[in-house]
Every structure is written in C-alpha cells, then in structure tokens.
mmCIF file as gemmi writes it, N, C-alpha and C atoms, coordinates in Angstrom:
data_model
loop_
_atom_site.group_PDB
_atom_site.id
_atom_site.type_symbol
_atom_site.label_atom_id
_atom_site.label_alt_id
_atom_site.label_comp_id
_atom_site.label_asym_id
_atom_site.label_entity_id
_atom_site.label_seq_id
_atom_site.pdbx_PDB_ins_code
_atom_site.Cartn_x
_atom_site.Cartn_y
_atom_site.Cartn_z
_atom_site.occupancy
_atom_site.B_iso_or_equiv
_atom_site.pdbx_formal_charge
_atom_site.auth_seq_id
_atom_site.auth_asym_id
_atom_site.pdbx_PDB_model_num
ATOM 1 N N . MET Axp A 1 ? 56.485 155.33 93.111 1 0 ? 1 A 1
ATOM 2 C CA . MET Axp A 1 ? 56.382 155.024 91.77 1 0 ? 1 A 1
ATOM 3 C C . MET Axp A 1 ? 57.492 155.732 91.005 1 0 ? 1 A 1
ATOM 4 N N . GLU Axp A 2 ? 58.172 155.195 90.05 1 0 ? 2 A 1
ATOM 5 C CA . GLU Axp A 2 ? 59.331 155.673 89.371 1 0 ? 2 A 1
ATOM 6 C C . GLU Axp A 2 ? 58.898 156.651 88.297 1 0 ? 2 A 1
ATOM 7 N N . ASP Axp A 3 ? 59.626 157.701 88.076 1 0 ? 3 A 1
ATOM 8 C CA . ASP Axp A 3 ? 59.418 158.715 87.053 1 0 ? 3 A 1
ATOM 9 C C . ASP Axp A 3 ? 60.362 158.328 85.933 1 0 ? 3 A 1
ATOM 10 N N . ASN Axp A 4 ? 59.855 157.759 84.872 1 0 ? 4 A 1
ATOM 11 C CA . ASN Axp A 4 ? 60.56 157.281 83.675 1 0 ? 4 A 1
ATOM 12 C C . ASN Axp A 4 ? 60.524 158.298 82.555 1 0 ? 4 A 1
ATOM 13 N N . ARG Axp A 5 ? 59.969 159.547 82.754 1 0 ? 5 A 1
ATOM 14 C CA . ARG Axp A 5 ? 59.901 160.426 81.774 1 0 ? 5 A 1
ATOM 15 C C . ARG Axp A 5 ? 61.208 161.116 81.487 1 0 ? 5 A 1
ATOM 16 N N . SER Axp A 6 ? 61.347 161.444 80.2 1 0 ? 6 A 1
ATOM 17 C CA . SER Axp A 6 ? 62.632 162.124 79.753 1 0 ? 6 A 1
ATOM 18 C C . SER Axp A 6 ? 62.366 163.654 80.152 1 0 ? 6 A 1
ATOM 19 N N . ARG Axp A 7 ? 63.469 164.295 80.168 1 0 ? 7 A 1
ATOM 20 C CA . ARG Axp A 7 ? 63.488 165.822 80.562 1 0 ? 7 A 1
ATOM 21 C C . ARG Axp A 7 ? 62.392 166.556 79.683 1 0 ? 7 A 1
ATOM 22 N N . SER Axp A 8 ? 62.386 166.39 78.422 1 0 ? 8 A 1
ATOM 23 C CA . SER Axp A 8 ? 61.336 167.133 77.576 1 0 ? 8 A 1
ATOM 24 C C . SER Axp A 8 ? 59.963 166.739 77.94 1 0 ? 8 A 1
ATOM 25 N N . GLN Axp A 9 ? 59.751 165.448 78.294 1 0 ? 9 A 1
ATOM 26 C CA . GLN Axp A 9 ? 58.438 165.018 78.75 1 0 ? 9 A 1
ATOM 27 C C . GLN Axp A 9 ? 57.947 165.549 79.955 1 0 ? 9 A 1
ATOM 28 N N . ARG Axp A 10 ? 58.962 165.731 80.961 1 0 ? 10 A 1
ATOM 29 C CA . ARG Axp A 10 ? 58.619 166.357 82.141 1 0 ? 10 A 1
ATOM 30 C C . ARG Axp A 10 ? 58.403 167.886 81.951 1 0 ? 10 A 1
ATOM 31 N N . TYR Axp A 11 ? 59.031 168.569 81.172 1 0 ? 11 A 1
ATOM 32 C CA . TYR Axp A 11 ? 58.884 169.891 80.846 1 0 ? 11 A 1
ATOM 33 C C . TYR Axp A 11 ? 57.543 170.144 80.148 1 0 ? 11 A 1
ATOM 34 N N . SER Axp A 12 ? 57.099 169.383 79.215 1 0 ? 12 A 1
ATOM 35 C CA . SER Axp A 12 ? 55.978 169.517 78.564 1 0 ? 12 A 1
ATOM 36 C C . SER Axp A 12 ? 54.771 169.256 79.531 1 0 ? 12 A 1
ATOM 37 N N . ASP Axp A 13 ? 54.901 168.329 80.379 1 0 ? 13 A 1
ATOM 38 C CA . ASP Axp A 13 ? 53.824 167.993 81.372 1 0 ? 13 A 1
ATOM 39 C C . ASP Axp A 13 ? 53.728 169.239 82.41 1 0 ? 13 A 1
ATOM 40 N N . ASN Axp A 14 ? 54.808 169.802 82.782 1 0 ? 14 A 1
ATOM 41 C CA . ASN Axp A 14 ? 54.863 170.947 83.707 1 0 ? 14 A 1
ATOM 42 C C . ASN Axp A 14 ? 54.128 172.116 83.051 1 0 ? 14 A 1
ATOM 43 N N . ILE Axp A 15 ? 54.595 172.449 81.79 1 0 ? 15 A 1
ATOM 44 C CA . ILE Axp A 15 ? 54.122 173.564 81.157 1 0 ? 15 A 1
ATOM 45 C C . ILE Axp A 15 ? 52.562 173.364 80.939 1 0 ? 15 A 1
ATOM 46 N N . ALA Axp A 16 ? 52.113 172.191 80.407 1 0 ? 16 A 1
ATOM 47 C CA . ALA Axp A 16 ? 50.626 171.952 80.211 1 0 ? 16 A 1
ATOM 48 C C . ALA Axp A 16 ? 49.881 172.108 81.493 1 0 ? 16 A 1
ATOM 49 N N . GLU Axp A 17 ? 50.443 171.611 82.629 1 0 ? 17 A 1
ATOM 50 C CA . GLU Axp A 17 ? 49.832 171.818 83.971 1 0 ? 17 A 1
ATOM 51 C C . GLU Axp A 17 ? 49.607 173.314 84.309 1 0 ? 17 A 1
ATOM 52 N N . PHE Axp A 18 ? 50.68 174.117 83.979 1 0 ? 18 A 1
ATOM 53 C CA . PHE Axp A 18 ? 50.654 175.562 84.395 1 0 ? 18 A 1
ATOM 54 C C . PHE Axp A 18 ? 49.711 176.287 83.385 1 0 ? 18 A 1
ATOM 55 N N . CYS Axp A 19 ? 49.763 175.89 82.095 1 0 ? 19 A 1
ATOM 56 C CA . CYS Axp A 19 ? 48.97 176.736 81.157 1 0 ? 19 A 1
ATOM 57 C C . CYS Axp A 19 ? 47.479 176.33 81.179 1 0 ? 19 A 1
ATOM 58 N N . GLY Axp A 20 ? 47.24 175.259 81.864 1 0 ? 20 A 1
ATOM 59 C CA . GLY Axp A 20 ? 45.861 174.861 81.982 1 0 ? 20 A 1
ATOM 60 C C . GLY Axp A 20 ? 45.347 175.204 83.436 1 0 ? 20 A 1
ATOM 61 N N . SER Axp A 21 ? 45.953 176.244 83.943 1 0 ? 21 A 1
ATOM 62 C CA . SER Axp A 21 ? 45.469 176.574 85.409 1 0 ? 21 A 1
ATOM 63 C C . SER Axp A 21 ? 44.827 177.969 85.371 1 0 ? 21 A 1
ATOM 64 N N . TRP Axp A 22 ? 44.194 178.269 86.44 1 0 ? 22 A 1
ATOM 65 C CA . TRP Axp A 22 ? 43.63 179.586 86.681 1 0 ? 22 A 1
ATOM 66 C C . TRP Axp A 22 ? 44.631 180.578 86.886 1 0 ? 22 A 1
ATOM 67 N N . GLY Axp A 23 ? 45.842 180.132 87.527 1 0 ? 23 A 1
ATOM 68 C CA . GLY Axp A 23 ? 46.831 181.063 87.733 1 0 ? 23 A 1
ATOM 69 C C . GLY Axp A 23 ? 47.484 181.637 86.386 1 0 ? 23 A 1
ATOM 70 N N . PHE Axp A 24 ? 47.537 180.762 85.333 1 0 ? 24 A 1
ATOM 71 C CA . PHE Axp A 24 ? 47.921 181.278 84.048 1 0 ? 24 A 1
ATOM 72 C C . PHE Axp A 24 ? 47.023 182.187 83.496 1 0 ? 24 A 1
ATOM 73 N N . VAL Axp A 25 ? 45.787 181.896 83.552 1 0 ? 25 A 1
ATOM 74 C CA . VAL Axp A 25 ? 44.697 182.696 82.99 1 0 ? 25 A 1
ATOM 75 C C . VAL Axp A 25 ? 44.712 184.097 83.561 1 0 ? 25 A 1
ATOM 76 N N . LEU Axp A 26 ? 44.904 184.143 84.998 1 0 ? 26 A 1
ATOM 77 C CA . LEU Axp A 26 ? 44.836 185.443 85.744 1 0 ? 26 A 1
ATOM 78 C C . LEU Axp A 26 ? 46.134 186.185 85.448 1 0 ? 26 A 1
ATOM 79 N N . TRP Axp A 27 ? 47.348 185.483 85.404 1 0 ? 27 A 1
ATOM 80 C CA . TRP Axp A 27 ? 48.54 186.284 85.139 1 0 ? 27 A 1
ATOM 81 C C . TRP Axp A 27 ? 48.57 186.821 83.71 1 0 ? 27 A 1
ATOM 82 N N . PHE Axp A 28 ? 48.134 185.976 82.761 1 0 ? 28 A 1
ATOM 83 C CA . PHE Axp A 28 ? 48.12 186.364 81.344 1 0 ? 28 A 1
ATOM 84 C C . PHE Axp A 28 ? 47.053 187.514 81.127 1 0 ? 28 A 1
ATOM 85 N N . SER Axp A 29 ? 45.968 187.428 81.735 1 0 ? 29 A 1
ATOM 86 C CA . SER Axp A 29 ? 45.047 188.612 81.699 1 0 ? 29 A 1
ATOM 87 C C . SER Axp A 29 ? 45.523 189.905 82.218 1 0 ? 29 A 1
ATOM 88 N N . VAL Axp A 30 ? 46.252 189.839 83.393 1 0 ? 30 A 1
ATOM 89 C CA . VAL Axp A 30 ? 46.822 190.935 83.943 1 0 ? 30 A 1
ATOM 90 C C . VAL Axp A 30 ? 47.897 191.509 83.002 1 0 ? 30 A 1
ATOM 91 N N . GLY Axp A 31 ? 48.817 190.664 82.494 1 0 ? 31 A 1
ATOM 92 C CA . GLY Axp A 31 ? 49.786 191.093 81.55 1 0 ? 31 A 1
ATOM 93 C C . GLY Axp A 31 ? 49.188 191.831 80.31 1 0 ? 31 A 1
ATOM 94 N N . ILE Axp A 32 ? 48.089 191.257 79.807 1 0 ? 32 A 1
ATOM 95 C CA . ILE Axp A 32 ? 47.502 191.885 78.584 1 0 ? 32 A 1
ATOM 96 C C . ILE Axp A 32 ? 46.868 193.292 79.062 1 0 ? 32 A 1
ATOM 97 N N . LEU Axp A 33 ? 46.234 193.31 80.187 1 0 ? 33 A 1
ATOM 98 C CA . LEU Axp A 33 ? 45.612 194.531 80.686 1 0 ? 33 A 1
ATOM 99 C C . LEU Axp A 33 ? 46.76 195.559 80.879 1 0 ? 33 A 1
ATOM 100 N N . ILE Axp A 34 ? 47.93 195.207 81.439 1 0 ? 34 A 1
ATOM 101 C CA . ILE Axp A 34 ? 48.958 196.207 81.664 1 0 ? 34 A 1
ATOM 102 C C . ILE Axp A 34 ? 49.572 196.704 80.332 1 0 ? 34 A 1
ATOM 103 N N . TRP Axp A 35 ? 49.651 195.675 79.356 1 0 ? 35 A 1
ATOM 104 C CA . TRP Axp A 35 ? 50.083 196.049 77.895 1 0 ? 35 A 1
ATOM 105 C C . TRP Axp A 35 ? 49.192 197.105 77.368 1 0 ? 35 A 1
ATOM 106 N N . VAL Axp A 36 ? 47.92 196.865 77.383 1 0 ? 36 A 1
ATOM 107 C CA . VAL Axp A 36 ? 46.891 197.717 76.807 1 0 ? 36 A 1
ATOM 108 C C . VAL Axp A 36 ? 46.877 199.172 77.447 1 0 ? 36 A 1
ATOM 109 N N . LEU Axp A 37 ? 46.978 199.092 78.862 1 0 ? 37 A 1
ATOM 110 C CA . LEU Axp A 37 ? 47.01 200.366 79.581 1 0 ? 37 A 1
ATOM 111 C C . LEU Axp A 37 ? 48.224 201.173 79.256 1 0 ? 37 A 1
ATOM 112 N N . LEU Axp A 38 ? 49.395 200.578 79.201 1 0 ? 38 A 1
ATOM 113 C CA . LEU Axp A 38 ? 50.577 201.342 78.898 1 0 ? 38 A 1
ATOM 114 C C . LEU Axp A 38 ? 50.513 201.871 77.595 1 0 ? 38 A 1
ATOM 115 N N . ASN Axp A 39 ? 49.927 201.31 76.662 1 0 ? 39 A 1
ATOM 116 C CA . ASN Axp A 39 ? 49.768 201.741 75.35 1 0 ? 39 A 1
ATOM 117 C C . ASN Axp A 39 ? 48.624 202.71 74.982 1 0 ? 39 A 1
ATOM 118 N N . THR Axp A 40 ? 47.751 202.854 75.894 1 0 ? 40 A 1
ATOM 119 C CA . THR Axp A 40 ? 46.613 203.721 75.614 1 0 ? 40 A 1
ATOM 120 C C . THR Axp A 40 ? 46.429 204.95 76.535 1 0 ? 40 A 1
ATOM 121 N N . CYS Axp A 41 ? 46.818 204.689 77.777 1 0 ? 41 A 1
ATOM 122 C CA . CYS Axp A 41 ? 46.557 205.633 78.834 1 0 ? 41 A 1
ATOM 123 C C . CYS Axp A 41 ? 47.85 206.461 79.314 1 0 ? 41 A 1
ATOM 124 N N . CYS Axp A 42 ? 48.962 205.71 79.284 1 0 ? 42 A 1
ATOM 125 C CA . CYS Axp A 42 ? 50.147 206.219 79.891 1 0 ? 42 A 1
ATOM 126 C C . CYS Axp A 42 ? 51.087 206.942 78.788 1 0 ? 42 A 1
ATOM 127 N N . LEU Axp A 43 ? 51.18 208.276 78.976 1 0 ? 43 A 1
ATOM 128 C CA . LEU Axp A 43 ? 52.016 208.928 78.095 1 0 ? 43 A 1
ATOM 129 C C . LEU Axp A 43 ? 53.471 209.147 78.622 1 0 ? 43 A 1
ATOM 130 N N . LEU Axp A 44 ? 53.631 208.637 79.852 1 0 ? 44 A 1
ATOM 131 C CA . LEU Axp A 44 ? 54.901 208.796 80.515 1 0 ? 44 A 1
ATOM 132 C C . LEU Axp A 44 ? 55.889 208.003 79.831 1 0 ? 44 A 1
ATOM 133 N N . PHE Axp A 45 ? 55.67 206.881 79.44 1 0 ? 45 A 1
ATOM 134 C CA . PHE Axp A 45 ? 56.637 205.901 78.802 1 0 ? 45 A 1
ATOM 135 C C . PHE Axp A 45 ? 56.61 205.927 77.299 1 0 ? 45 A 1
ATOM 136 N N . GLY Axp A 46 ? 55.597 206.469 76.712 1 0 ? 46 A 1
ATOM 137 C CA . GLY Axp A 46 ? 55.448 206.527 75.332 1 0 ? 46 A 1
ATOM 138 C C . GLY Axp A 46 ? 54.727 205.278 74.782 1 0 ? 46 A 1
ATOM 139 N N . GLN Axp A 47 ? 54.115 205.228 73.699 1 0 ? 47 A 1
ATOM 140 C CA . GLN Axp A 47 ? 53.508 204.088 73.118 1 0 ? 47 A 1
ATOM 141 C C . GLN Axp A 47 ? 54.387 203.383 72.324 1 0 ? 47 A 1
ATOM 142 N N . PHE Axp A 48 ? 54.696 202.09 72.794 1 0 ? 48 A 1
ATOM 143 C CA . PHE Axp A 48 ? 55.634 201.228 71.903 1 0 ? 48 A 1
ATOM 144 C C . PHE Axp A 48 ? 54.774 200.411 70.866 1 0 ? 48 A 1
ATOM 145 N N . ASP Axp A 49 ? 53.451 200.293 71.193 1 0 ? 49 A 1
ATOM 146 C CA . ASP Axp A 49 ? 52.574 199.326 70.348 1 0 ? 49 A 1
ATOM 147 C C . ASP Axp A 49 ? 51.267 200.053 70.222 1 0 ? 49 A 1
ATOM 148 N N . VAL Axp A 50 ? 51.048 200.959 69.32 1 0 ? 50 A 1
ATOM 149 C CA . VAL Axp A 50 ? 49.885 201.663 69.21 1 0 ? 50 A 1
ATOM 150 C C . VAL Axp A 50 ? 48.715 200.83 68.702 1 0 ? 50 A 1
ATOM 151 N N . TYR Axp A 51 ? 47.468 201.322 69.086 1 0 ? 51 A 1
ATOM 152 C CA . TYR Axp A 51 ? 46.245 200.577 68.723 1 0 ? 51 A 1
ATOM 153 C C . TYR Axp A 51 ? 46.298 200.337 67.14 1 0 ? 51 A 1
ATOM 154 N N . PRO Axp A 52 ? 46.04 199.245 66.662 1 0 ? 52 A 1
ATOM 155 C CA . PRO Axp A 52 ? 45.366 198.013 67.089 1 0 ? 52 A 1
ATOM 156 C C . PRO Axp A 52 ? 46.337 196.878 67.763 1 0 ? 52 A 1
ATOM 157 N N . PHE Axp A 53 ? 47.438 197.367 68.419 1 0 ? 53 A 1
ATOM 158 C CA . PHE Axp A 53 ? 48.318 196.575 69.093 1 0 ? 53 A 1
ATOM 159 C C . PHE Axp A 53 ? 48.881 195.272 68.32 1 0 ? 53 A 1
ATOM 160 N N . ILE Axp A 54 ? 49.489 195.591 67.116 1 0 ? 54 A 1
ATOM 161 C CA . ILE Axp A 54 ? 50.083 194.677 66.269 1 0 ? 54 A 1
ATOM 162 C C . ILE Axp A 54 ? 51.142 193.827 66.91 1 0 ? 54 A 1
ATOM 163 N N . LEU Axp A 55 ? 51.975 194.365 67.83 1 0 ? 55 A 1
ATOM 164 C CA . LEU Axp A 55 ? 52.952 193.645 68.457 1 0 ? 55 A 1
ATOM 165 C C . LEU Axp A 55 ? 52.344 192.742 69.481 1 0 ? 55 A 1
ATOM 166 N N . LEU Axp A 56 ? 51.368 193.114 70.263 1 0 ? 56 A 1
ATOM 167 C CA . LEU Axp A 56 ? 50.642 192.279 71.125 1 0 ? 56 A 1
ATOM 168 C C . LEU Axp A 56 ? 49.998 191.041 70.345 1 0 ? 56 A 1
ATOM 169 N N . ASN Axp A 57 ? 49.391 191.39 69.24 1 0 ? 57 A 1
ATOM 170 C CA . ASN Axp A 57 ? 48.867 190.123 68.413 1 0 ? 57 A 1
ATOM 171 C C . ASN Axp A 57 ? 49.92 189.19 68.002 1 0 ? 57 A 1
ATOM 172 N N . LEU Axp A 58 ? 51.014 189.708 67.629 1 0 ? 58 A 1
ATOM 173 C CA . LEU Axp A 58 ? 52.063 188.864 67.219 1 0 ? 58 A 1
ATOM 174 C C . LEU Axp A 58 ? 52.545 187.971 68.461 1 0 ? 58 A 1
ATOM 175 N N . PHE Axp A 59 ? 52.711 188.616 69.568 1 0 ? 59 A 1
ATOM 176 C CA . PHE Axp A 59 ? 53.135 187.888 70.765 1 0 ? 59 A 1
ATOM 177 C C . PHE Axp A 59 ? 52.124 186.775 71.169 1 0 ? 59 A 1
ATOM 178 N N . LEU Axp A 60 ? 50.757 187.122 71.119 1 0 ? 60 A 1
ATOM 179 C CA . LEU Axp A 60 ? 49.815 186.165 71.43 1 0 ? 60 A 1
ATOM 180 C C . LEU Axp A 60 ? 49.739 185.027 70.391 1 0 ? 60 A 1
ATOM 181 N N . THR Axp A 61 ? 50.068 185.266 69.148 1 0 ? 61 A 1
ATOM 182 C CA . THR Axp A 61 ? 50.079 184.252 68.176 1 0 ? 61 A 1
ATOM 183 C C . THR Axp A 61 ? 51.28 183.354 68.427 1 0 ? 61 A 1
ATOM 184 N N . VAL Axp A 62 ? 52.391 183.881 68.691 1 0 ? 62 A 1
ATOM 185 C CA . VAL Axp A 62 ? 53.522 183.071 68.962 1 0 ? 62 A 1
ATOM 186 C C . VAL Axp A 62 ? 53.407 182.232 70.358 1 0 ? 62 A 1
ATOM 187 N N . VAL Axp A 63 ? 52.78 182.747 71.335 1 0 ? 63 A 1
ATOM 188 C CA . VAL Axp A 63 ? 52.428 182.025 72.5 1 0 ? 63 A 1
ATOM 189 C C . VAL Axp A 63 ? 51.577 180.699 72.19 1 0 ? 63 A 1
ATOM 190 N N . SER Axp A 64 ? 50.534 181.099 71.476 1 0 ? 64 A 1
ATOM 191 C CA . SER Axp A 64 ? 49.519 180.042 71.131 1 0 ? 64 A 1
ATOM 192 C C . SER Axp A 64 ? 50.034 178.98 70.163 1 0 ? 64 A 1
ATOM 193 N N . THR Axp A 65 ? 50.91 179.417 69.265 1 0 ? 65 A 1
ATOM 194 C CA . THR Axp A 65 ? 51.605 178.51 68.372 1 0 ? 65 A 1
ATOM 195 C C . THR Axp A 65 ? 52.495 177.582 69.042 1 0 ? 65 A 1
ATOM 196 N N . MET Axp A 66 ? 53.206 178.057 70.094 1 0 ? 66 A 1
ATOM 197 C CA . MET Axp A 66 ? 54.141 177.27 70.866 1 0 ? 66 A 1
ATOM 198 C C . MET Axp A 66 ? 53.373 176.378 71.99 1 0 ? 66 A 1
ATOM 199 N N . GLN Axp A 67 ? 52.399 176.969 72.501 1 0 ? 67 A 1
ATOM 200 C CA . GLN Axp A 67 ? 51.721 176.196 73.568 1 0 ? 67 A 1
ATOM 201 C C . GLN Axp A 67 ? 50.905 175.162 73.068 1 0 ? 67 A 1
ATOM 202 N N . SER Axp A 68 ? 50.336 175.154 71.898 1 0 ? 68 A 1
ATOM 203 C CA . SER Axp A 68 ? 49.457 174.025 71.41 1 0 ? 68 A 1
ATOM 204 C C . SER Axp A 68 ? 50.189 172.795 71.229 1 0 ? 68 A 1
ATOM 205 N N . PRO Axp A 69 ? 51.349 172.673 70.582 1 0 ? 69 A 1
ATOM 206 C CA . PRO Axp A 69 ? 51.94 171.35 70.626 1 0 ? 69 A 1
ATOM 207 C C . PRO Axp A 69 ? 52.523 170.899 71.964 1 0 ? 69 A 1
ATOM 208 N N . ILE Axp A 70 ? 52.941 171.821 72.767 1 0 ? 70 A 1
ATOM 209 C CA . ILE Axp A 70 ? 53.377 171.387 74.093 1 0 ? 70 A 1
ATOM 210 C C . ILE Axp A 70 ? 52.275 170.778 74.954 1 0 ? 70 A 1
ATOM 211 N N . ILE Axp A 71 ? 51.05 171.266 74.856 1 0 ? 71 A 1
ATOM 212 C CA . ILE Axp A 71 ? 49.883 170.83 75.57 1 0 ? 71 A 1
ATOM 213 C C . ILE Axp A 71 ? 49.55 169.39 74.882 1 0 ? 71 A 1
ATOM 214 N N . MET Axp A 72 ? 49.646 169.356 73.636 1 0 ? 72 A 1
ATOM 215 C CA . MET Axp A 72 ? 49.333 167.968 72.872 1 0 ? 72 A 1
ATOM 216 C C . MET Axp A 72 ? 50.294 166.906 73.277 1 0 ? 72 A 1
ATOM 217 N N . MET Axp A 73 ? 51.565 167.314 73.494 1 0 ? 73 A 1
ATOM 218 C CA . MET Axp A 73 ? 52.583 166.3 73.909 1 0 ? 73 A 1
ATOM 219 C C . MET Axp A 73 ? 52.262 165.91 75.334 1 0 ? 73 A 1
ATOM 220 N N . ALA Axp A 74 ? 51.754 166.859 76.221 1 0 ? 74 A 1
ATOM 221 C CA . ALA Axp A 74 ? 51.385 166.293 77.527 1 0 ? 74 A 1
ATOM 222 C C . ALA Axp A 74 ? 50.121 165.538 77.539 1 0 ? 74 A 1
ATOM 223 N N . GLN Axp A 75 ? 49.221 165.786 76.647 1 0 ? 75 A 1
ATOM 224 C CA . GLN Axp A 75 ? 47.965 164.978 76.542 1 0 ? 75 A 1
ATOM 225 C C . GLN Axp A 75 ? 48.349 163.621 76.029 1 0 ? 75 A 1
ATOM 226 N N . ASN Axp A 76 ? 49.342 163.461 74.993 1 0 ? 76 A 1
ATOM 227 C CA . ASN Axp A 76 ? 49.792 162.19 74.613 1 0 ? 76 A 1
ATOM 228 C C . ASN Axp A 76 ? 50.482 161.417 75.803 1 0 ? 76 A 1
ATOM 229 N N . ARG Axp A 77 ? 51.192 162.033 76.612 1 0 ? 77 A 1
ATOM 230 C CA . ARG Axp A 77 ? 51.746 161.337 77.687 1 0 ? 77 A 1
ATOM 231 C C . ARG Axp A 77 ? 50.705 160.836 78.691 1 0 ? 77 A 1
ATOM 232 N N . GLN Axp A 78 ? 49.59 161.674 78.865 1 0 ? 78 A 1
ATOM 233 C CA . GLN Axp A 78 ? 48.503 161.13 79.807 1 0 ? 78 A 1
ATOM 234 C C . GLN Axp A 78 ? 48.002 159.975 79.146 1 0 ? 78 A 1
ATOM 235 N N . VAL Axp A 79 ? 47.735 159.971 77.863 1 0 ? 79 A 1
ATOM 236 C CA . VAL Axp A 79 ? 47.051 158.782 77.091 1 0 ? 79 A 1
ATOM 237 C C . VAL Axp A 79 ? 47.976 157.564 77.367 1 0 ? 79 A 1
ATOM 238 N N . GLU Axp A 80 ? 49.254 157.664 77.296 1 0 ? 80 A 1
ATOM 239 C CA . GLU Axp A 80 ? 50.279 156.606 77.521 1 0 ? 80 A 1
ATOM 240 C C . GLU Axp A 80 ? 50.068 156.114 78.951 1 0 ? 80 A 1
ATOM 241 N N . ARG Axp A 81 ? 50.051 156.96 79.824 1 0 ? 81 A 1
ATOM 242 C CA . ARG Axp A 81 ? 49.836 156.664 81.177 1 0 ? 81 A 1
ATOM 243 C C . ARG Axp A 81 ? 48.562 155.849 81.467 1 0 ? 81 A 1
ATOM 244 N N . ASP Axp A 82 ? 47.511 156.406 80.995 1 0 ? 82 A 1
ATOM 245 C CA . ASP Axp A 82 ? 46.228 155.736 81.017 1 0 ? 82 A 1
ATOM 246 C C . ASP Axp A 82 ? 46.317 154.34 80.385 1 0 ? 82 A 1
ATOM 247 N N . ARG Axp A 83 ? 46.903 154.201 79.352 1 0 ? 83 A 1
ATOM 248 C CA . ARG Axp A 83 ? 47.008 152.898 78.563 1 0 ? 83 A 1
ATOM 249 C C . ARG Axp A 83 ? 47.71 151.932 79.335 1 0 ? 83 A 1
ATOM 250 N N . ASP Axp A 84 ? 48.938 152.351 79.991 1 0 ? 84 A 1
ATOM 251 C CA . ASP Axp A 84 ? 49.63 151.492 80.873 1 0 ? 84 A 1
ATOM 252 C C . ASP Axp A 84 ? 48.896 151.055 82.079 1 0 ? 84 A 1
ATOM 253 N N . MET Axp A 85 ? 48.198 151.923 82.689 1 0 ? 85 A 1
ATOM 254 C CA . MET Axp A 85 ? 47.323 151.633 83.799 1 0 ? 85 A 1
ATOM 255 C C . MET Axp A 85 ? 46.239 150.451 83.533 1 0 ? 85 A 1
ATOM 256 N N . VAL Axp A 86 ? 45.639 150.7 82.397 1 0 ? 86 A 1
ATOM 257 C CA . VAL Axp A 86 ? 44.615 149.768 81.947 1 0 ? 86 A 1
ATOM 258 C C . VAL Axp A 86 ? 45.312 148.417 81.751 1 0 ? 86 A 1
ATOM 259 N N . ARG Axp A 87 ? 46.367 148.338 81.129 1 0 ? 87 A 1
ATOM 260 C CA . ARG Axp A 87 ? 47.075 147.071 80.789 1 0 ? 87 A 1
ATOM 261 C C . ARG Axp A 87 ? 47.521 146.374 82.145 1 0 ? 87 A 1
ATOM 262 N N . ASP Axp A 88 ? 47.9 147.155 83.14 1 0 ? 88 A 1
ATOM 263 C CA . ASP Axp A 88 ? 48.106 146.585 84.425 1 0 ? 88 A 1
ATOM 264 C C . ASP Axp A 88 ? 46.961 146.042 85.052 1 0 ? 88 A 1
ATOM 265 N N . LEU Axp A 89 ? 45.767 146.698 84.946 1 0 ? 89 A 1
ATOM 266 C CA . LEU Axp A 89 ? 44.639 146.203 85.556 1 0 ? 89 A 1
ATOM 267 C C . LEU Axp A 89 ? 44.128 144.962 84.864 1 0 ? 89 A 1
ATOM 268 N N . HIS Axp A 90 ? 44.354 144.875 83.465 1 0 ? 90 A 1
ATOM 269 C CA . HIS Axp A 90 ? 43.855 143.695 82.703 1 0 ? 90 A 1
ATOM 270 C C . HIS Axp A 90 ? 44.801 142.544 83.212 1 0 ? 90 A 1
ATOM 271 N N . ALA Axp A 91 ? 46.07 142.818 83.402 1 0 ? 91 A 1
ATOM 272 C CA . ALA Axp A 91 ? 46.977 141.725 83.768 1 0 ? 91 A 1
ATOM 273 C C . ALA Axp A 91 ? 46.583 141.153 85.094 1 0 ? 91 A 1
ATOM 274 N N . LYS Axp A 92 ? 46.238 142.143 86.065 1 0 ? 92 A 1
ATOM 275 C CA . LYS Axp A 92 ? 45.773 141.737 87.414 1 0 ? 92 A 1
ATOM 276 C C . LYS Axp A 92 ? 44.495 140.968 87.313 1 0 ? 92 A 1
ATOM 277 N N . LEU Axp A 93 ? 43.617 141.402 86.597 1 0 ? 93 A 1
ATOM 278 C CA . LEU Axp A 93 ? 42.251 140.729 86.311 1 0 ? 93 A 1
ATOM 279 C C . LEU Axp A 93 ? 42.57 139.241 85.801 1 0 ? 93 A 1
ATOM 280 N N . ASP Axp A 94 ? 43.406 139.16 84.846 1 0 ? 94 A 1
ATOM 281 C CA . ASP Axp A 94 ? 43.709 137.879 84.115 1 0 ? 94 A 1
ATOM 282 C C . ASP Axp A 94 ? 44.291 136.876 85.203 1 0 ? 94 A 1
ATOM 283 N N . LYS Axp A 95 ? 45.263 137.448 86.123 1 0 ? 95 A 1
ATOM 284 C CA . LYS Axp A 95 ? 45.768 136.582 87.12 1 0 ? 95 A 1
ATOM 285 C C . LYS Axp A 95 ? 44.669 136.124 88.132 1 0 ? 95 A 1
ATOM 286 N N . LEU Axp A 96 ? 43.801 137.015 88.551 1 0 ? 96 A 1
ATOM 287 C CA . LEU Axp A 96 ? 42.72 136.6 89.442 1 0 ? 96 A 1
ATOM 288 C C . LEU Axp A 96 ? 41.78 135.593 88.766 1 0 ? 96 A 1
ATOM 289 N N . LEU Axp A 97 ? 41.445 135.829 87.443 1 0 ? 97 A 1
ATOM 290 C CA . LEU Axp A 97 ? 40.738 134.756 86.805 1 0 ? 97 A 1
ATOM 291 C C . LEU Axp A 97 ? 41.394 133.406 86.594 1 0 ? 97 A 1
ATOM 292 N N . GLU Axp A 98 ? 42.64 133.386 86.469 1 0 ? 98 A 1
ATOM 293 C CA . GLU Axp A 98 ? 43.391 132.2 86.399 1 0 ? 98 A 1
ATOM 294 C C . GLU Axp A 98 ? 43.485 131.352 87.692 1 0 ? 98 A 1
ATOM 295 N N . LYS Axp A 99 ? 43.38 132.086 88.886 1 0 ? 99 A 1
ATOM 296 C CA . LYS Axp A 99 ? 43.349 131.375 90.099 1 0 ? 99 A 1
ATOM 297 C C . LYS Axp A 99 ? 42.05 130.703 90.338 1 0 ? 99 A 1
ATOM 298 N N . LYS Axp A 100 ? 40.964 130.912 89.764 1 0 ? 100 A 1
ATOM 299 C CA . LYS Axp A 100 ? 39.72 130.469 90.062 1 0 ? 100 A 1
ATOM 300 C C . LYS Axp A 100 ? 39.598 129.143 89.27 1 0 ? 100 A 1
C-alpha cells in the first residue's frame, strides 16, 4: 500500500503514536520525578525551579498546548483513512450487487 501522506502528516501521526503510548507516559513521569527530586532534595546542583515549580508548570503547559493539535491532526488523518476504506468497501459491494 502506498503512503501518500505529506511529511507533516507523517510527523503528526508518529508524534501522536508516541504520545499515546505507555512509553511516553513512563518517560514523562520519570522526567517529572527527576525534576522534582533535583529541585527539592539535591543541594548539590542548586535549585533552579523552587517549589511550586513554576518553570515545570510552564513546560507542561507548552507541551500540552503543542501536543493537542498534533494529536488532533493525527486523529483527522485516521478519520480520512477510515472514510476512504468505507468508500472502497461500498464500491466493492456495489460491484458485487451489479453482478447479480
């Protein structure tokens, strides 16, 4: 099957696939945990984002703001693929009915 998607469509599909996986949830959770530990327990590096973690909140807001439209683009592509598949099935059924 040919891949007729544009580069941006492939990127949005890949990002949506990764962001909707357990791997993303685990890596993101580990990253946040490290961030919190570095800023609360570790005096070795100094605190760069003291409690209530304003910089972390800003980062999470930016991630969710950018992630939402990318995931929606991928969902729109899935709807297009599903619609094309249904059209193909209808065409095949119509051909079968015409033969009878």
